[in-house]
Structure formats: C-alpha cells, structure tokens
C-alpha positions in Angstrom: 11.8 5.4 -26.4 10.8 5.4 -29.8 7.3 7.1 -30.7 4.9 4.0 -32.0 2.0 4.4 -34.3 -0.8 4.0 -33.1 -3.2 4.9 -36.2 -6.1 2.8 -37.1 -4.7 -0.2 -39.7 -1.6 -0.4 -38.2 -0.4 -3.1 -36.5 0.3 -2.4 -32.6 4.0 -1.8 -31.7 4.7 -0.9 -35.3 7.6 2.1 -34.9 8.0 4.5 -37.6 10.4 4.9 -39.6 14.3 5.1 -38.5 13.4 3.1 -35.5 14.0 -0.6 -37.0 14.5 -3.3 -35.1 13.2 -1.5 -31.5 10.3 -2.9 -29.6 8.3 -1.2 -26.7 10.2 -3.1 -24.3 13.5 -2.3 -25.3 15.5 -0.4 -22.2 18.1 1.5 -22.9 21.4 0.8 -20.6 21.7 2.8 -17.9 23.6 6.2 -18.2 26.6 6.8 -16.7 26.7 9.0 -13.2 23.2 7.8 -12.6 22.1 7.1 -9.2 22.9 3.7 -7.8 19.8 2.4 -5.2 20.3 1.0 -1.9 18.1 -0.6 0.3 19.0 -0.6 3.9 18.7 -1.4 7.2 19.0 0.0 10.4 19.3 -1.0 13.7 17.8 1.6 16.4 18.5 2.4 19.6 15.9 0.0 21.3 17.0 -3.0 19.1 14.1 -2.8 16.8 14.7 -2.7 12.7 14.2 -0.2 10.2 14.4 -0.9 6.2 14.5 2.0 3.7 15.6 2.9 0.2 17.9 5.7 -1.2 20.2 6.8 -3.5 23.0 7.8 -0.6 23.2 5.6 2.4 25.7 7.8 4.0 23.2 11.1 3.4 20.2 9.4 4.7 21.5 7.7 8.1 22.7 11.0 9.0 19.2 12.3 8.6 18.2 9.7 10.6 20.4 10.4 13.3 19.4 14.1 13.3 15.8 13.0 13.8 15.1 14.3 10.0 14.3 10.9 8.7 11.3 8.2 9.0 9.1 9.3 11.8 9.5 5.7 13.1 13.3 6.1 13.8 13.0 10.0 15.1 12.2 8.6 19.1 14.9 5.3 18.4 18.1 7.1 17.5 20.5 6.8 17.6 20.6 4.0 15.1 23.3 1.9 13.2 23.5 0.9 9.9 24.0 -3.2 9.6 23.1 -4.0 6.1 22.6 -2.6 2.6 22.1 -4.3 -1.0 22.7 -2.1 -4.6 20.6 -2.0 -7.2 21.0 -0.8 -10.8 16.9 0.9 -10.7 14.8 2.1 -8.5 12.2 -0.4 -8.9 14.4 -3.7 -8.2 15.5 -1.6 -5.0 12.0 -1.3 -4.1 10.5 -4.1 -4.6 13.7 -5.7 -2.5 12.7 -3.0 0.7 9.5 -4.2 0.1 10.7 -8.5 0.8 12.7 -7.7 3.5 10.2 -6.0 5.1 7.7 -8.3 4.9 10.4 -11.3 6.9 10.2 -11.5 10.4 12.5 -10.5 13.0 14.3 -13.8 12.8 14.7 -13.9 9.1 15.9 -10.3 9.3 18.4 -11.5 11.8 19.7 -14.6 9.9 20.4 -11.9 7.1 21.8 -9.6 8.7 
C-alpha cells in the first residue's frame, strides 16, 4: 500500500510521487501460495451441527475428532464433515461463517 501524504494543506488521498494511479482502496491480488480460507460444517455424534473457519479443513477436522478442536465438539466426537465453502479472503470466509451460524437447523439442512 503506498504511503499517502497527510500533511496540512494537501488533499486527502494524494499519493506520493511514484505511486500515480494508486488509491487508498487499491487491493493487490492474492499472492501465489497464500492460504485459501474455508468455512466448514460438521455433524456431531449427537446430530447437532458445528460451523467453523480454517485454512486447512483436513487438519481441523482431525483436531475436532481428537478432542483438540472447539470446546463445543469435544464431547460430541466423532464428527463428520458435511459441507465446505472456499474463499479468497479471511474476511469473506468469516462473514459466511457468521451467516451460516445464524441459520436455523432447517435452513442448515437445506444448505447441506
């Protein structure tokens, strides 16, 4: 992100020399090798659903099964992965995680 001048008398958002054309809202593309962000839904042994966020679904499900995952799933093992969605940004994934957590059980079942 270019450093922008904030000195008195300068317009807000005027880039320093050498950064012409860039604005405060310029978002660079995701670098190669950066993690993909996932939202996942587990079905617990008692039939309840757990929704979470991770960058490595297989590792996270294994943690839940081993009792090292979320406190909610510790007494509800084994768990089964029933749904995943992938996103380029952590923000998008966490927003979707929140949306899914707000769904009723019937709405979650329709999603799955």
